[in-house]
N, C-alpha and C positions, 0 to 999 in steps of 0.2 A: 480450398478454404482461404479466406482473406485474412491478412494480418490486421492487427489493431490499428497501425498507422494508416493502412489503406481505407478501413472503414471510417476512421476519424476524418481523413481527408475528404472522402465522398460525402459524408454527412455534412461537414462544413461547407463544402461547395454547393451541395443542393439546397442549403439553407437560404442562400442568397445568390441570385444570378449577377448581382452588381458586384463588381470587383472591389469597389471601395468598402462596401459592407463586409465582404468576405475577408478582406485583409485585416479587419478588426478581431476576427476570431483568434483565439491563442493557437500557438503551434502545438502539434501532438507532443513534442519534446517538453514544453513548458507544462502541459497538463499532466504528463507522466511524472515530471519532478515534483509537482505539487501533490500528487497522489502519494508518492513515496514518502514525502515529508510528513504528510498527515498520518500515514500508516505508522511511521517511525515513532510518533508521539504516543501511540497507543501501547507500545511494547517496550519492555525494558531493553537496554543496550546490552549486548554480549560483553562479558568481561575479557580482558586481554589473555588470561589463562584459565584453564579448567579449574585450578585450585580456588580461584577466586569466585567461582560460580556460586551464587546463593539464590535458590528459588524462593521468591516472596510467597508468604502464606496464602494469599488469594489465588496463586496459580498452582497450588498443591491440592485443591479440593474441587470436586465437581459440583454442579448445581444442586445435586441431591445430597450434598454434604458428605461425600465419601472421598477417601484418598485417591487422588488422580494419578500420582506418580509414586512409585516405590524406588526408593534410593538408600544408598549407604552413605554415611558421613565419612 
């Protein structure tokens, strides 16, 4: 099984035989960094301590309006 960097490199290489054009593709590392930044914007940050953890209301219910998590305060 190929790793993601290998697949990315193969696809970027096959997209253009011209080295000048191929050099304009972003590196796998920069794409990965951008993906993680975008993903981090969707989810709340973890608090420094467990005592500071507060689950926002929208994360406590399922789409069918049932309690998703059971927890003790």
